[in-house]
Wavefront OBJ file of the C-alpha trace (Angstrom):
o trace
v 14.265 12.046 0.407
v 13.048 15.600 0.751
v 11.581 17.481 -2.171
v 12.320 21.104 -2.830
v 9.543 23.634 -3.378
v 9.580 23.075 -7.157
v 9.894 19.260 -7.219
v 6.669 17.333 -7.821
v 5.618 14.441 -5.620
v 5.552 10.839 -6.871
v 1.801 11.070 -7.539
v 1.908 14.344 -9.470
v 0.933 13.756 -13.107
v 3.623 15.767 -14.847
v 5.136 13.678 -17.665
v 3.746 13.795 -21.200
v 3.667 10.481 -23.039
v 6.931 11.051 -24.929
v 8.853 11.760 -21.713
v 7.222 8.851 -19.861
v 8.111 6.571 -22.767
v 11.705 7.769 -22.734
v 12.016 7.400 -18.952
v 10.541 3.899 -19.006
v 12.447 2.756 -22.096
v 9.247 1.925 -23.959
v 7.689 3.206 -27.167
v 4.784 5.668 -26.742
v 2.503 3.253 -28.616
v 3.324 0.591 -26.014
v 2.175 2.978 -23.291
v -1.109 3.501 -25.152
v -1.512 -0.273 -25.522
v -0.885 -0.836 -21.810
v -3.473 1.837 -21.049
v -6.060 0.135 -23.295
v -5.310 -3.157 -21.506
v -5.868 -1.514 -18.136
v -2.315 -2.039 -16.872
v -1.780 1.688 -16.376
v -4.110 4.649 -15.999
v -2.433 7.983 -16.668
v -4.037 11.236 -15.662
v -5.617 13.457 -18.301
v -5.417 17.152 -18.983
v -8.497 19.221 -19.746
v -7.745 18.716 -23.443
v -7.439 14.930 -23.056
v -3.627 14.660 -23.132
v -2.058 11.919 -21.051
v -0.005 12.861 -18.003
v 2.077 10.246 -16.207
v 3.307 10.287 -12.612
v 6.655 9.080 -11.328
v 4.825 6.017 -9.945
v 3.392 5.373 -13.421
v 6.894 5.443 -14.898
v 8.119 3.022 -12.217
v 5.178 0.727 -12.977
v 5.983 0.869 -16.686
v 9.578 -0.109 -15.921
v 8.362 -3.042 -13.838
v 6.042 -4.182 -16.632
v 8.928 -3.900 -19.081
v 11.207 -5.995 -16.849
v 8.558 -8.690 -16.443
v 7.784 -8.920 -20.151
v 11.520 -8.946 -20.959
v 11.833 -11.934 -18.630
v 9.329 -13.784 -20.805
v 6.182 -13.256 -18.751
v 3.033 -12.701 -20.802
v 0.734 -9.732 -20.306
v -1.841 -11.790 -18.380
v 0.957 -13.038 -16.120
v 2.108 -9.443 -15.629
v -1.455 -8.421 -14.795
v -1.683 -11.234 -12.216
v 1.699 -10.339 -10.674
v 0.728 -6.663 -10.377
v -2.604 -7.626 -8.815
v -0.874 -9.867 -6.275
v 1.665 -7.141 -5.448
v -1.195 -4.692 -4.852
v -2.931 -7.217 -2.609
v 0.249 -7.786 -0.623
v 0.680 -4.044 -0.143
v -2.918 -3.723 1.057
v -2.556 -6.690 3.426
v 0.686 -5.345 4.896
v -0.985 -1.977 5.483
v -4.023 -3.631 7.089
v -1.768 -5.777 9.272
v 0.044 -2.664 10.490
v -3.299 -1.017 11.286
v -4.453 -4.066 13.243
v -1.168 -4.260 15.160
v -1.510 -0.590 16.110
v -5.115 -1.176 17.187
v -4.081 -4.193 19.256
v -1.302 -2.210 20.939
v -3.750 0.599 21.751
v -6.247 -1.913 23.149
v -3.565 -3.501 25.317
v -2.585 -0.072 26.632
v -6.207 0.697 27.489
v -6.561 -2.649 29.252
v -3.383 -2.037 31.234
v -4.720 1.354 32.307
v -8.057 -0.194 33.255
v -6.253 -2.917 35.196
v -4.252 -0.306 37.100
v -7.444 1.514 38.032
v -9.124 -1.724 39.142
v -6.102 -2.807 41.189
v -6.160 0.422 43.135
v -9.948 0.394 43.478
v -10.784 -3.247 44.089
v -9.884 -6.915 43.698
v -6.932 -8.121 41.606
v -7.327 -8.047 37.849
v -6.908 -11.359 36.052
v -7.271 -10.236 32.453
v -5.249 -12.722 30.364
v -4.713 -10.265 27.505
v -2.352 -8.251 29.658
v 0.315 -10.930 29.319
v 2.498 -10.911 26.223
v 1.407 -13.877 24.102
v 3.781 -16.788 23.790
v 4.861 -17.729 20.249
v 2.052 -19.665 18.610
v -0.631 -18.244 20.903
v -3.446 -16.004 19.774
v -4.958 -12.992 21.445
v -8.690 -12.363 21.302
v -9.922 -8.849 21.954
v -13.579 -8.533 22.919
v -15.362 -5.265 22.395
v -18.621 -4.205 23.927
v -21.064 -2.708 21.489
v -22.565 0.605 22.573
l 1 2 3 4 5 6 7 8 9 10 11 12 13 14 15 16 17 18 19 20 21 22 23 24 25 26 27 28 29 30 31 32 33 34 35 36 37 38 39 40 41 42 43 44 45 46 47 48 49 50 51 52 53 54 55 56 57 58 59 60 61 62 63 64 65 66 67 68 69 70 71 72 73 74 75 76 77 78 79 80 81 82 83 84 85 86 87 88 89 90 91 92 93 94 95 96 97 98 99 100 101 102 103 104 105 106 107 108 109 110 111 112 113 114 115 116 117 118 119 120 121 122 123 124 125 126 127 128 129 130 131 132 133 134 135 136 137 138 139 140 141 142
């Protein structure tokens, strides 16, 4: 989805509490309570007014859905924490996969150079791992 020049991004704190409450289907006092509990942290203006982002509103909707399903606030807190951990682990996994791919490419290039310059290369990491196998990448420290 592309944004026009006047549309704010999902992390732009643009909604006052009354609008955020309306968009999330919650009462403004509920938003204040969730803030005191640490479930949400809206931005602040220079005068101290709360400003909510689109992501904040989505989070408020998720909290509302969970509590409507009968989950207590501590359960909601735990679910949100686990979702954040999953997101971080997925991101880290993607980073590690990219690093592994780059390392394999470098090893393939090094193997090509060695093949043309000397004896055959027998680096096992150059083979695609079979399902259930692990790959260990050794790095030399400078």
